[in-house]
C-alpha positions in Angstrom: -0.5 -0.3 0.0 1.4 3.3 -0.9 1.4 6.4 1.3 0.1 9.8 0.3 2.9 12.1 -0.2 2.3 15.3 2.5 3.0 18.4 1.0 4.8 21.5 2.3 2.3 25.2 2.0 5.2 26.8 0.7 4.4 23.7 -2.6 0.6 24.0 -2.0 1.1 28.2 -2.8 3.9 27.7 -5.3 1.3 25.3 -7.2 -1.1 27.5 -6.6 0.5 30.3 -8.6 1.6 28.1 -11.3 -2.0 27.3 -12.3 -3.5 30.9 -11.9 -5.5 29.9 -8.9 -7.5 31.8 -5.9 -7.9 30.7 -2.6 -11.7 30.9 -3.5 -10.9 28.5 -6.0 -9.1 26.1 -4.3 -11.7 26.4 -1.3 -14.0 25.1 -4.3 -12.2 22.4 -5.4 -11.6 20.7 -1.9 -14.7 21.4 -0.5 -13.3 23.4 2.8 -14.5 27.3 4.0 -12.0 29.8 1.3 -11.4 31.3 5.7 -9.6 27.7 6.5 -7.5 27.4 3.7 -6.3 30.7 3.9 -5.6 30.4 7.6 -3.5 27.2 6.9 -1.4 28.4 3.7 -0.4 32.0 5.5 0.0 31.1 9.6 2.1 28.8 11.3 -0.9 26.9 12.7 -0.6 24.0 13.7 -4.4 22.8 12.6 -5.4 20.3 14.8 -8.8 21.2 15.4 -11.4 21.9 13.9 -11.8 23.3 10.5 -7.8 24.0 10.3 -7.5 20.3 10.4 -9.9 19.2 8.1 -8.5 22.2 5.2 -5.1 20.7 6.1 -5.8 17.2 6.0 -8.0 18.0 2.6 -4.8 20.4 0.9 -2.2 17.4 2.0 -0.2 19.2 4.7 -1.4 16.8 7.1 -2.7 13.3 7.6 -5.9 12.1 9.6 -9.5 12.3 8.7 -11.2 15.0 7.8 -14.1 14.8 10.7 -17.7 15.6 10.1 -18.0 17.7 13.7 -19.7 15.0 15.4 -18.0 14.1 18.4 -16.6 10.9 20.0 -18.4 8.4 21.7 
């Protein structure tokens, strides 16, 4: 089984520039809120919980599962 290669914030921003896409377009592609995408890519946020975690996983910055907001039992 092959592991997905994690990407850095810089790699994602460079790819956005090469493709000419905006934060809003990337948010639509990944199904994540635009503000979460912006904050994940432009701050030193550890992306541990909530929307920032989901955005980081969707972008391939970190491993994990995208949560649906429900609490664990």
